[in-house]
PDB file of N, CA, C and O in Angstrom:
ATOM      1  N   MET A   1       6.007   9.061  -3.959  1.00  0.00           N
ATOM      2  CA  MET A   1       6.119   8.353  -2.713  1.00  0.00           C
ATOM      3  C   MET A   1       7.423   7.579  -2.703  1.00  0.00           C
ATOM      4  O   MET A   1       7.852   7.054  -3.731  1.00  0.00           O
ATOM      5  N   SER A   2       8.036   7.510  -1.568  1.00  0.00           N
ATOM      6  CA  SER A   2       9.268   6.734  -1.444  1.00  0.00           C
ATOM      7  C   SER A   2       9.315   6.112  -0.062  1.00  0.00           C
ATOM      8  O   SER A   2       8.426   6.324   0.763  1.00  0.00           O
ATOM      9  N   MET A   3      10.366   5.342   0.177  1.00  0.00           N
ATOM     10  CA  MET A   3      10.509   4.707   1.477  1.00  0.00           C
ATOM     11  C   MET A   3      11.363   5.532   2.422  1.00  0.00           C
ATOM     12  O   MET A   3      11.640   5.094   3.539  1.00  0.00           O
ATOM     13  N   GLU A   4      11.783   6.707   2.005  1.00  0.00           N
ATOM     14  CA  GLU A   4      12.609   7.529   2.869  1.00  0.00           C
ATOM     15  C   GLU A   4      11.730   8.453   3.706  1.00  0.00           C
ATOM     16  O   GLU A   4      10.964   9.262   3.182  1.00  0.00           O
ATOM     17  N   MET A   5      11.864   8.308   5.015  1.00  0.00           N
ATOM     18  CA  MET A   5      11.086   9.134   5.932  1.00  0.00           C
ATOM     19  C   MET A   5      11.869  10.368   6.340  1.00  0.00           C
ATOM     20  O   MET A   5      11.285  11.372   6.748  1.00  0.00           O
ATOM     21  N   ASN A   6      13.185  10.297   6.231  1.00  0.00           N
ATOM     22  CA  ASN A   6      14.049  11.418   6.593  1.00  0.00           C
ATOM     23  C   ASN A   6      15.428  11.160   5.992  1.00  0.00           C
ATOM     24  O   ASN A   6      15.581  10.265   5.161  1.00  0.00           O
ATOM     25  N   ASP A   7      16.412  11.921   6.395  1.00  0.00           N
ATOM     26  CA  ASP A   7      17.756  11.770   5.834  1.00  0.00           C
ATOM     27  C   ASP A   7      18.468  10.501   6.294  1.00  0.00           C
ATOM     28  O   ASP A   7      19.543  10.191   5.782  1.00  0.00           O
ATOM     29  N   ARG A   8      17.911   9.772   7.228  1.00  0.00           N
ATOM     30  CA  ARG A   8      18.570   8.568   7.740  1.00  0.00           C
ATOM     31  C   ARG A   8      18.335   7.362   6.847  1.00  0.00           C
ATOM     32  O   ARG A   8      18.900   6.300   7.109  1.00  0.00           O
ATOM     33  N   GLY A   9      17.532   7.481   5.816  1.00  0.00           N
ATOM     34  CA  GLY A   9      17.307   6.363   4.908  1.00  0.00           C
ATOM     35  C   GLY A   9      15.953   5.726   5.112  1.00  0.00           C
ATOM     36  O   GLY A   9      15.077   6.317   5.744  1.00  0.00           O
ATOM     37  N   PRO A  10      15.765   4.516   4.581  1.00  0.00           N
ATOM     38  CA  PRO A  10      14.470   3.843   4.655  1.00  0.00           C
ATOM     39  C   PRO A  10      14.009   3.641   6.094  1.00  0.00           C
ATOM     40  O   PRO A  10      14.814   3.441   7.004  1.00  0.00           O
ATOM     41  N   HIS A  11      12.718   3.698   6.268  1.00  0.00           N
ATOM     42  CA  HIS A  11      12.081   3.528   7.561  1.00  0.00           C
ATOM     43  C   HIS A  11      11.682   2.062   7.692  1.00  0.00           C
ATOM     44  O   HIS A  11      10.751   1.619   7.019  1.00  0.00           O
ATOM     45  N   ASP A  12      12.358   1.313   8.532  1.00  0.00           N
ATOM     46  CA  ASP A  12      12.100  -0.109   8.704  1.00  0.00           C
ATOM     47  C   ASP A  12      11.838  -0.353  10.184  1.00  0.00           C
ATOM     48  O   ASP A  12      12.741  -0.219  11.010  1.00  0.00           O
ATOM     49  N   ILE A  13      10.593  -0.712  10.516  1.00  0.00           N
ATOM     50  CA  ILE A  13      10.194  -0.905  11.904  1.00  0.00           C
ATOM     51  C   ILE A  13      10.278  -2.390  12.241  1.00  0.00           C
ATOM     52  O   ILE A  13       9.649  -3.204  11.565  1.00  0.00           O
ATOM     53  N   PRO A  14      11.046  -2.767  13.279  1.00  0.00           N
ATOM     54  CA  PRO A  14      11.138  -4.180  13.658  1.00  0.00           C
ATOM     55  C   PRO A  14       9.745  -4.769  13.918  1.00  0.00           C
ATOM     56  O   PRO A  14       8.933  -4.171  14.622  1.00  0.00           O
ATOM     57  N   GLY A  15       9.483  -5.940  13.346  1.00  0.00           N
ATOM     58  CA  GLY A  15       8.191  -6.592  13.512  1.00  0.00           C
ATOM     59  C   GLY A  15       7.141  -6.134  12.526  1.00  0.00           C
ATOM     60  O   GLY A  15       6.110  -6.789  12.371  1.00  0.00           O
ATOM     61  N   ILE A  16       7.384  -5.020  11.856  1.00  0.00           N
ATOM     62  CA  ILE A  16       6.436  -4.501  10.867  1.00  0.00           C
ATOM     63  C   ILE A  16       7.053  -4.541   9.478  1.00  0.00           C
ATOM     64  O   ILE A  16       6.383  -4.895   8.507  1.00  0.00           O
ATOM     65  N   GLY A  17       8.324  -4.181   9.379  1.00  0.00           N
ATOM     66  CA  GLY A  17       9.014  -4.196   8.099  1.00  0.00           C
ATOM     67  C   GLY A  17       9.139  -2.821   7.496  1.00  0.00           C
ATOM     68  O   GLY A  17       8.933  -1.816   8.177  1.00  0.00           O
ATOM     69  N   PRO A  18       9.479  -2.767   6.211  1.00  0.00           N
ATOM     70  CA  PRO A  18       9.632  -1.482   5.537  1.00  0.00           C
ATOM     71  C   PRO A  18       8.307  -0.724   5.501  1.00  0.00           C
ATOM     72  O   PRO A  18       7.240  -1.314   5.335  1.00  0.00           O
ATOM     73  N   VAL A  19       8.398   0.582   5.660  1.00  0.00           N
ATOM     74  CA  VAL A  19       7.202   1.425   5.651  1.00  0.00           C
ATOM     75  C   VAL A  19       7.336   2.474   4.569  1.00  0.00           C
ATOM     76  O   VAL A  19       8.336   3.189   4.498  1.00  0.00           O
ATOM     77  N   VAL A  20       6.312   2.559   3.721  1.00  0.00           N
ATOM     78  CA  VAL A  20       6.209   3.626   2.728  1.00  0.00           C
ATOM     79  C   VAL A  20       5.267   4.647   3.339  1.00  0.00           C
ATOM     80  O   VAL A  20       4.126   4.334   3.676  1.00  0.00           O
ATOM     81  N   GLY A  21       5.758   5.870   3.477  1.00  0.00           N
ATOM     82  CA  GLY A  21       4.941   6.872   4.144  1.00  0.00           C
ATOM     83  C   GLY A  21       4.948   8.211   3.452  1.00  0.00           C
ATOM     84  O   GLY A  21       5.875   8.553   2.717  1.00  0.00           O
ATOM     85  N   SER A  22       3.903   8.956   3.702  1.00  0.00           N
ATOM     86  CA  SER A  22       3.785  10.334   3.249  1.00  0.00           C
ATOM     87  C   SER A  22       2.991  11.071   4.316  1.00  0.00           C
ATOM     88  O   SER A  22       2.679  10.514   5.368  1.00  0.00           O
ATOM     89  N   GLU A  23       2.669  12.326   4.036  1.00  0.00           N
ATOM     90  CA  GLU A  23       1.858  13.067   5.004  1.00  0.00           C
ATOM     91  C   GLU A  23       0.414  12.557   5.048  1.00  0.00           C
ATOM     92  O   GLU A  23      -0.345  12.931   5.942  1.00  0.00           O
ATOM     93  N   PHE A  24       0.026  11.698   4.082  1.00  0.00           N
ATOM     94  CA  PHE A  24      -1.342  11.216   4.005  1.00  0.00           C
ATOM     95  C   PHE A  24      -1.526   9.774   4.471  1.00  0.00           C
ATOM     96  O   PHE A  24      -2.636   9.393   4.845  1.00  0.00           O
ATOM     97  N   ALA A  25      -0.469   8.964   4.458  1.00  0.00           N
ATOM     98  CA  ALA A  25      -0.623   7.544   4.783  1.00  0.00           C
ATOM     99  C   ALA A  25       0.723   6.931   5.154  1.00  0.00           C
ATOM    100  O   ALA A  25       1.782   7.427   4.769  1.00  0.00           O
ATOM    101  N   GLU A  26       0.651   5.839   5.914  1.00  0.00           N
ATOM    102  CA  GLU A  26       1.814   5.003   6.203  1.00  0.00           C
ATOM    103  C   GLU A  26       1.391   3.555   6.004  1.00  0.00           C
ATOM    104  O   GLU A  26       0.425   3.078   6.598  1.00  0.00           O
ATOM    105  N   VAL A  27       2.151   2.867   5.141  1.00  0.00           N
ATOM    106  CA  VAL A  27       1.810   1.501   4.777  1.00  0.00           C
ATOM    107  C   VAL A  27       3.052   0.627   4.910  1.00  0.00           C
ATOM    108  O   VAL A  27       4.119   0.968   4.401  1.00  0.00           O
ATOM    109  N   SER A  28       2.899  -0.513   5.605  1.00  0.00           N
ATOM    110  CA  SER A  28       4.012  -1.464   5.646  1.00  0.00           C
ATOM    111  C   SER A  28       3.935  -2.332   4.397  1.00  0.00           C
ATOM    112  O   SER A  28       2.851  -2.679   3.929  1.00  0.00           O
ATOM    113  N   VAL A  29       5.105  -2.675   3.866  1.00  0.00           N
ATOM    114  CA  VAL A  29       5.203  -3.427   2.618  1.00  0.00           C
ATOM    115  C   VAL A  29       6.077  -4.652   2.870  1.00  0.00           C
ATOM    116  O   VAL A  29       7.239  -4.528   3.258  1.00  0.00           O
ATOM    117  N   ASN A  30       5.510  -5.826   2.648  1.00  0.00           N
ATOM    118  CA  ASN A  30       6.254  -7.072   2.848  1.00  0.00           C
ATOM    119  C   ASN A  30       5.904  -8.059   1.752  1.00  0.00           C
ATOM    120  O   ASN A  30       4.888  -7.906   1.074  1.00  0.00           O
ATOM    121  N   ILE A  31       6.731  -9.058   1.578  1.00  0.00           N
ATOM    122  CA  ILE A  31       6.464 -10.158   0.647  1.00  0.00           C
ATOM    123  C   ILE A  31       5.890 -11.317   1.449  1.00  0.00           C
ATOM    124  O   ILE A  31       6.479 -11.748   2.439  1.00  0.00           O
ATOM    125  N   ASP A  32       4.732 -11.819   1.015  1.00  0.00           N
ATOM    126  CA  ASP A  32       4.074 -12.948   1.666  1.00  0.00           C
ATOM    127  C   ASP A  32       4.281 -14.191   0.802  1.00  0.00           C
ATOM    128  O   ASP A  32       4.030 -14.164  -0.403  1.00  0.00           O
ATOM    129  N   SER A  33       4.737 -15.272   1.418  1.00  0.00           N
ATOM    130  CA  SER A  33       4.975 -16.516   0.692  1.00  0.00           C
ATOM    131  C   SER A  33       4.049 -17.639   1.162  1.00  0.00           C
ATOM    132  O   SER A  33       4.322 -18.806   0.881  1.00  0.00           O
ATOM    133  N   GLN A  34       2.984 -17.325   1.855  1.00  0.00           N
ATOM    134  CA  GLN A  34       2.096 -18.339   2.420  1.00  0.00           C
ATOM    135  C   GLN A  34       1.184 -18.987   1.386  1.00  0.00           C
ATOM    136  O   GLN A  34       0.763 -20.128   1.577  1.00  0.00           O
ATOM    137  N   GLY A  35       0.866 -18.290   0.295  1.00  0.00           N
ATOM    138  CA  GLY A  35      -0.054 -18.820  -0.718  1.00  0.00           C
ATOM    139  C   GLY A  35       0.659 -19.672  -1.751  1.00  0.00           C
ATOM    140  O   GLY A  35       1.746 -20.194  -1.508  1.00  0.00           O
ATOM    141  N   ASN A  36       0.024 -19.804  -2.916  1.00  0.00           N
ATOM    142  CA  ASN A  36       0.594 -20.599  -4.008  1.00  0.00           C
ATOM    143  C   ASN A  36       1.811 -19.937  -4.630  1.00  0.00           C
ATOM    144  O   ASN A  36       2.696 -20.620  -5.145  1.00  0.00           O
ATOM    145  N   SER A  37       1.860 -18.624  -4.585  1.00  0.00           N
ATOM    146  CA  SER A  37       3.015 -17.896  -5.103  1.00  0.00           C
ATOM    147  C   SER A  37       3.220 -16.654  -4.246  1.00  0.00           C
ATOM    148  O   SER A  37       2.346 -16.272  -3.467  1.00  0.00           O
ATOM    149  N   GLN A  38       4.368 -16.037  -4.396  1.00  0.00           N
ATOM    150  CA  GLN A  38       4.642 -14.837  -3.605  1.00  0.00           C
ATOM    151  C   GLN A  38       3.676 -13.724  -3.996  1.00  0.00           C
ATOM    152  O   GLN A  38       3.254 -13.617  -5.147  1.00  0.00           O
ATOM    153  N   ARG A  39       3.340 -12.900  -3.010  1.00  0.00           N
ATOM    154  CA  ARG A  39       2.477 -11.749  -3.248  1.00  0.00           C
ATOM    155  C   ARG A  39       2.891 -10.641  -2.304  1.00  0.00           C
ATOM    156  O   ARG A  39       3.564 -10.876  -1.300  1.00  0.00           O
ATOM    157  N   LEU A  40       2.489  -9.460  -2.633  1.00  0.00           N
ATOM    158  CA  LEU A  40       2.797  -8.297  -1.824  1.00  0.00           C
ATOM    159  C   LEU A  40       1.764  -8.197  -0.704  1.00  0.00           C
ATOM    160  O   LEU A  40       0.562  -8.300  -0.951  1.00  0.00           O
ATOM    161  N   ARG A  41       2.234  -7.997   0.525  1.00  0.00           N
ATOM    162  CA  ARG A  41       1.342  -7.787   1.665  1.00  0.00           C
ATOM    163  C   ARG A  41       1.453  -6.318   2.056  1.00  0.00           C
ATOM    164  O   ARG A  41       2.519  -5.850   2.455  1.00  0.00           O
ATOM    165  N   LEU A  42       0.352  -5.605   1.937  1.00  0.00           N
ATOM    166  CA  LEU A  42       0.296  -4.186   2.262  1.00  0.00           C
ATOM    167  C   LEU A  42      -0.613  -3.990   3.465  1.00  0.00           C
ATOM    168  O   LEU A  42      -1.731  -4.504   3.489  1.00  0.00           O
ATOM    169  N   GLU A  43      -0.139  -3.244   4.471  1.00  0.00           N
ATOM    170  CA  GLU A  43      -0.954  -2.990   5.662  1.00  0.00           C
ATOM    171  C   GLU A  43      -1.007  -1.494   5.932  1.00  0.00           C
ATOM    172  O   GLU A  43       0.020  -0.831   6.079  1.00  0.00           O
ATOM    173  N   ASP A  44      -2.234  -0.980   5.994  1.00  0.00           N
ATOM    174  CA  ASP A  44      -2.454   0.418   6.371  1.00  0.00           C
ATOM    175  C   ASP A  44      -2.184   0.508   7.869  1.00  0.00           C
ATOM    176  O   ASP A  44      -2.936  -0.057   8.663  1.00  0.00           O
ATOM    177  N   LEU A  45      -1.139   1.199   8.262  1.00  0.00           N
ATOM    178  CA  LEU A  45      -0.753   1.237   9.679  1.00  0.00           C
ATOM    179  C   LEU A  45      -1.715   2.069  10.523  1.00  0.00           C
ATOM    180  O   LEU A  45      -1.724   1.938  11.747  1.00  0.00           O
ATOM    181  N   ARG A  46      -2.513   2.911   9.901  1.00  0.00           N
ATOM    182  CA  ARG A  46      -3.493   3.700  10.652  1.00  0.00           C
ATOM    183  C   ARG A  46      -4.700   2.843  11.046  1.00  0.00           C
ATOM    184  O   ARG A  46      -5.182   2.934  12.174  1.00  0.00           O
ATOM    185  N   THR A  47      -5.191   2.007  10.114  1.00  0.00           N
ATOM    186  CA  THR A  47      -6.407   1.234  10.371  1.00  0.00           C
ATOM    187  C   THR A  47      -6.154  -0.244  10.632  1.00  0.00           C
ATOM    188  O   THR A  47      -7.008  -0.924  11.199  1.00  0.00           O
ATOM    189  N   GLY A  48      -4.983  -0.755  10.222  1.00  0.00           N
ATOM    190  CA  GLY A  48      -4.699  -2.177  10.350  1.00  0.00           C
ATOM    191  C   GLY A  48      -5.243  -3.006   9.198  1.00  0.00           C
ATOM    192  O   GLY A  48      -5.073  -4.225   9.182  1.00  0.00           O
ATOM    193  N   ARG A  49      -5.891  -2.367   8.237  1.00  0.00           N
ATOM    194  CA  ARG A  49      -6.441  -3.097   7.088  1.00  0.00           C
ATOM    195  C   ARG A  49      -5.297  -3.659   6.248  1.00  0.00           C
ATOM    196  O   ARG A  49      -4.306  -2.971   6.005  1.00  0.00           O
ATOM    197  N   VAL A  50      -5.435  -4.914   5.802  1.00  0.00           N
ATOM    198  CA  VAL A  50      -4.395  -5.607   5.032  1.00  0.00           C
ATOM    199  C   VAL A  50      -4.949  -5.974   3.661  1.00  0.00           C
ATOM    200  O   VAL A  50      -6.100  -6.390   3.526  1.00  0.00           O
ATOM    201  N   ARG A  51      -4.107  -5.811   2.653  1.00  0.00           N
ATOM    202  CA  ARG A  51      -4.459  -6.209   1.286  1.00  0.00           C
ATOM    203  C   ARG A  51      -3.279  -6.985   0.716  1.00  0.00           C
ATOM    204  O   ARG A  51      -2.124  -6.603   0.903  1.00  0.00           O
ATOM    205  N   TYR A  52      -3.578  -8.077   0.020  1.00  0.00           N
ATOM    206  CA  TYR A  52      -2.558  -8.870  -0.663  1.00  0.00           C
ATOM    207  C   TYR A  52      -2.705  -8.656  -2.165  1.00  0.00           C
ATOM    208  O   TYR A  52      -3.812  -8.727  -2.698  1.00  0.00           O
ATOM    209  N   LEU A  53      -1.596  -8.396  -2.846  1.00  0.00           N
ATOM    210  CA  LEU A  53      -1.619  -8.206  -4.291  1.00  0.00           C
ATOM    211  C   LEU A  53      -0.665  -9.204  -4.953  1.00  0.00           C
ATOM    212  O   LEU A  53       0.503  -9.305  -4.580  1.00  0.00           O
ATOM    213  N   ASP A  54      -1.186  -9.940  -5.943  1.00  0.00           N
ATOM    214  CA  ASP A  54      -0.306 -10.837  -6.683  1.00  0.00           C
ATOM    215  C   ASP A  54       0.308 -10.078  -7.857  1.00  0.00           C
ATOM    216  O   ASP A  54       0.010  -8.903  -8.070  1.00  0.00           O
ATOM    217  N   ALA A  55       1.161 -10.755  -8.611  1.00  0.00           N
ATOM    218  CA  ALA A  55       1.900 -10.096  -9.695  1.00  0.00           C
ATOM    219  C   ALA A  55       0.963  -9.485 -10.742  1.00  0.00           C
ATOM    220  O   ALA A  55       1.230  -8.391 -11.239  1.00  0.00           O
ATOM    221  N   LEU A  56      -0.121 -10.170 -11.079  1.00  0.00           N
ATOM    222  CA  LEU A  56      -1.055  -9.647 -12.079  1.00  0.00           C
ATOM    223  C   LEU A  56      -1.734  -8.370 -11.583  1.00  0.00           C
ATOM    224  O   LEU A  56      -1.899  -7.414 -12.342  1.00  0.00           O
ATOM    225  N   GLU A  57      -2.123  -8.358 -10.318  1.00  0.00           N
ATOM    226  CA  GLU A  57      -2.756  -7.158  -9.757  1.00  0.00           C
ATOM    227  C   GLU A  57      -1.788  -5.979  -9.718  1.00  0.00           C
ATOM    228  O   GLU A  57      -2.174  -4.844  -9.999  1.00  0.00           O
ATOM    229  N   ILE A  58      -0.540  -6.248  -9.374  1.00  0.00           N
ATOM    230  CA  ILE A  58       0.467  -5.176  -9.353  1.00  0.00           C
ATOM    231  C   ILE A  58       0.710  -4.659 -10.767  1.00  0.00           C
ATOM    232  O   ILE A  58       0.787  -3.449 -10.981  1.00  0.00           O
ATOM    233  N   GLU A  59       0.831  -5.566 -11.729  1.00  0.00           N
ATOM    234  CA  GLU A  59       1.037  -5.138 -13.109  1.00  0.00           C
ATOM    235  C   GLU A  59      -0.139  -4.312 -13.616  1.00  0.00           C
ATOM    236  O   GLU A  59       0.053  -3.346 -14.354  1.00  0.00           O
ATOM    237  N   THR A  60      -1.344  -4.682 -13.228  1.00  0.00           N
ATOM    238  CA  THR A  60      -2.529  -3.924 -13.626  1.00  0.00           C
ATOM    239  C   THR A  60      -2.464  -2.494 -13.113  1.00  0.00           C
ATOM    240  O   THR A  60      -2.806  -1.560 -13.839  1.00  0.00           O
ATOM    241  N   ILE A  61      -2.030  -2.312 -11.875  1.00  0.00           N
ATOM    242  CA  ILE A  61      -1.881  -0.968 -11.311  1.00  0.00           C
ATOM    243  C   ILE A  61      -0.834  -0.178 -12.099  1.00  0.00           C
ATOM    244  O   ILE A  61      -1.020   1.006 -12.381  1.00  0.00           O
ATOM    245  N   ILE A  62       0.259  -0.841 -12.449  1.00  0.00           N
ATOM    246  CA  ILE A  62       1.318  -0.179 -13.207  1.00  0.00           C
ATOM    247  C   ILE A  62       0.797   0.322 -14.555  1.00  0.00           C
ATOM    248  O   ILE A  62       1.177   1.406 -14.998  1.00  0.00           O
ATOM    249  N   TRP A  63      -0.059  -0.447 -15.205  1.00  0.00           N
ATOM    250  CA  TRP A  63      -0.538  -0.097 -16.539  1.00  0.00           C
ATOM    251  C   TRP A  63      -1.767   0.811 -16.534  1.00  0.00           C
ATOM    252  O   TRP A  63      -2.208   1.234 -17.602  1.00  0.00           O
ATOM    253  N   LEU A  64      -2.334   1.123 -15.365  1.00  0.00           N
ATOM    254  CA  LEU A  64      -3.488   2.033 -15.326  1.00  0.00           C
ATOM    255  C   LEU A  64      -3.095   3.398 -15.877  1.00  0.00           C
ATOM    256  O   LEU A  64      -2.010   3.903 -15.591  1.00  0.00           O
ATOM    257  N   ASP A  65      -3.994   3.996 -16.676  1.00  0.00           N
ATOM    258  CA  ASP A  65      -3.692   5.360 -17.103  1.00  0.00           C
ATOM    259  C   ASP A  65      -3.974   6.309 -15.937  1.00  0.00           C
ATOM    260  O   ASP A  65      -4.657   5.946 -14.980  1.00  0.00           O
ATOM    261  N   GLU A  66      -3.449   7.506 -16.028  1.00  0.00           N
ATOM    262  CA  GLU A  66      -3.514   8.463 -14.917  1.00  0.00           C
ATOM    263  C   GLU A  66      -4.953   8.744 -14.467  1.00  0.00           C
ATOM    264  O   GLU A  66      -5.203   8.920 -13.274  1.00  0.00           O
ATOM    265  N   GLY A  67      -5.887   8.787 -15.401  1.00  0.00           N
ATOM    266  CA  GLY A  67      -7.282   9.056 -15.044  1.00  0.00           C
ATOM    267  C   GLY A  67      -7.867   7.989 -14.132  1.00  0.00           C
ATOM    268  O   GLY A  67      -8.535   8.308 -13.148  1.00  0.00           O
ATOM    269  N   HIS A  68      -7.618   6.727 -14.454  1.00  0.00           N
ATOM    270  CA  HIS A  68      -8.112   5.638 -13.615  1.00  0.00           C
ATOM    271  C   HIS A  68      -7.431   5.637 -12.249  1.00  0.00           C
ATOM    272  O   HIS A  68      -8.076   5.411 -11.225  1.00  0.00           O
ATOM    273  N   LEU A  69      -6.134   5.889 -12.244  1.00  0.00           N
ATOM    274  CA  LEU A  69      -5.397   5.910 -10.987  1.00  0.00           C
ATOM    275  C   LEU A  69      -5.886   7.054 -10.101  1.00  0.00           C
ATOM    276  O   LEU A  69      -6.034   6.877  -8.892  1.00  0.00           O
ATOM    277  N   THR A  70      -6.136   8.216 -10.684  1.00  0.00           N
ATOM    278  CA  THR A  70      -6.645   9.361  -9.929  1.00  0.00           C
ATOM    279  C   THR A  70      -7.992   9.030  -9.289  1.00  0.00           C
ATOM    280  O   THR A  70      -8.237   9.386  -8.136  1.00  0.00           O
ATOM    281  N   THR A  71      -8.856   8.357 -10.027  1.00  0.00           N
ATOM    282  CA  THR A  71     -10.155   7.946  -9.483  1.00  0.00           C
ATOM    283  C   THR A  71      -9.982   7.007  -8.293  1.00  0.00           C
ATOM    284  O   THR A  71     -10.677   7.144  -7.286  1.00  0.00           O
ATOM    285  N   LEU A  72      -9.049   6.045  -8.405  1.00  0.00           N
ATOM    286  CA  LEU A  72      -8.790   5.117  -7.304  1.00  0.00           C
ATOM    287  C   LEU A  72      -8.244   5.823  -6.066  1.00  0.00           C
ATOM    288  O   LEU A  72      -8.526   5.413  -4.940  1.00  0.00           O
ATOM    289  N   LEU A  73      -7.465   6.880  -6.274  1.00  0.00           N
ATOM    290  CA  LEU A  73      -6.829   7.577  -5.160  1.00  0.00           C
ATOM    291  C   LEU A  73      -7.752   8.562  -4.452  1.00  0.00           C
ATOM    292  O   LEU A  73      -7.390   9.086  -3.399  1.00  0.00           O
ATOM    293  N   ASP A  74      -8.926   8.825  -4.999  1.00  0.00           N
ATOM    294  CA  ASP A  74      -9.866   9.772  -4.397  1.00  0.00           C
ATOM    295  C   ASP A  74     -10.550   9.118  -3.197  1.00  0.00           C
ATOM    296  O   ASP A  74     -11.391   8.240  -3.387  1.00  0.00           O
ATOM    297  N   PRO A  75     -10.211   9.523  -1.953  1.00  0.00           N
ATOM    298  CA  PRO A  75     -10.793   8.870  -0.781  1.00  0.00           C
ATOM    299  C   PRO A  75     -12.302   9.054  -0.674  1.00  0.00           C
ATOM    300  O   PRO A  75     -12.970   8.239  -0.037  1.00  0.00           O
ATOM    301  N   SER A  76     -12.854  10.095  -1.275  1.00  0.00           N
ATOM    302  CA  SER A  76     -14.302  10.316  -1.185  1.00  0.00           C
ATOM    303  C   SER A  76     -15.080   9.332  -2.049  1.00  0.00           C
ATOM    304  O   SER A  76     -16.288   9.185  -1.867  1.00  0.00           O
ATOM    305  N   SER A  77     -14.411   8.646  -2.996  1.00  0.00           N
ATOM    306  CA  SER A  77     -15.114   7.711  -3.861  1.00  0.00           C
ATOM    307  C   SER A  77     -15.461   6.403  -3.154  1.00  0.00           C
ATOM    308  O   SER A  77     -16.374   5.697  -3.581  1.00  0.00           O
ATOM    309  N   ASP A  78     -14.753   6.074  -2.088  1.00  0.00           N
ATOM    310  CA  ASP A  78     -15.035   4.816  -1.389  1.00  0.00           C
ATOM    311  C   ASP A  78     -14.703   4.872   0.093  1.00  0.00           C
ATOM    312  O   ASP A  78     -15.531   4.491   0.920  1.00  0.00           O
ATOM    313  N   ARG A  79     -13.536   5.328   0.440  1.00  0.00           N
ATOM    314  CA  ARG A  79     -13.034   5.218   1.811  1.00  0.00           C
ATOM    315  C   ARG A  79     -13.851   6.002   2.823  1.00  0.00           C
ATOM    316  O   ARG A  79     -14.016   5.559   3.959  1.00  0.00           O
ATOM    317  N   TRP A  80     -14.366   7.162   2.428  1.00  0.00           N
ATOM    318  CA  TRP A  80     -15.054   8.008   3.394  1.00  0.00           C
ATOM    319  C   TRP A  80     -16.572   7.853   3.355  1.00  0.00           C
ATOM    320  O   TRP A  80     -17.279   8.606   4.024  1.00  0.00           O
ATOM    321  N   ARG A  81     -17.080   6.909   2.599  1.00  0.00           N
ATOM    322  CA  ARG A  81     -18.532   6.716   2.519  1.00  0.00           C
ATOM    323  C   ARG A  81     -19.050   6.045   3.775  1.00  0.00           C
ATOM    324  O   ARG A  81     -18.368   5.223   4.387  1.00  0.00           O
ATOM    325  N   ASP A  82     -20.276   6.411   4.150  1.00  0.00           N
ATOM    326  CA  ASP A  82     -20.926   5.791   5.309  1.00  0.00           C
ATOM    327  C   ASP A  82     -21.306   4.366   4.947  1.00  0.00           C
ATOM    328  O   ASP A  82     -22.017   4.154   3.965  1.00  0.00           O
ATOM    329  N   ARG A  83     -20.855   3.395   5.706  1.00  0.00           N
ATOM    330  CA  ARG A  83     -21.091   1.976   5.410  1.00  0.00           C
ATOM    331  C   ARG A  83     -22.247   1.387   6.213  1.00  0.00           C
ATOM    332  O   ARG A  83     -22.383   0.166   6.276  1.00  0.00           O
ATOM    333  N   SER A  84     -23.072   2.213   6.820  1.00  0.00           N
ATOM    334  CA  SER A  84     -24.142   1.660   7.661  1.00  0.00           C
ATOM    335  C   SER A  84     -25.373   1.269   6.897  1.00  0.00           C
ATOM    336  O   SER A  84     -26.341   0.792   7.489  1.00  0.00           O
TER     337      SER A  84
END
């Protein structure tokens, strides 16, 4: 995944910020400074769902082995389940 949507360079939408996109998802990525320390603000542009990640959470993702990361990326494990 990268921030390049085409040959013109990074995709930066005014009012939304930088967007990381692929054929499966588009997510805006910004730094939030409203809390006690800076954190990453991620917004799923399809659903509007927002998640904030602090440095420890980001580092944890970096250190996940491929098996754990693959499980997290499987949309059928959580995202597509009926919540009723």
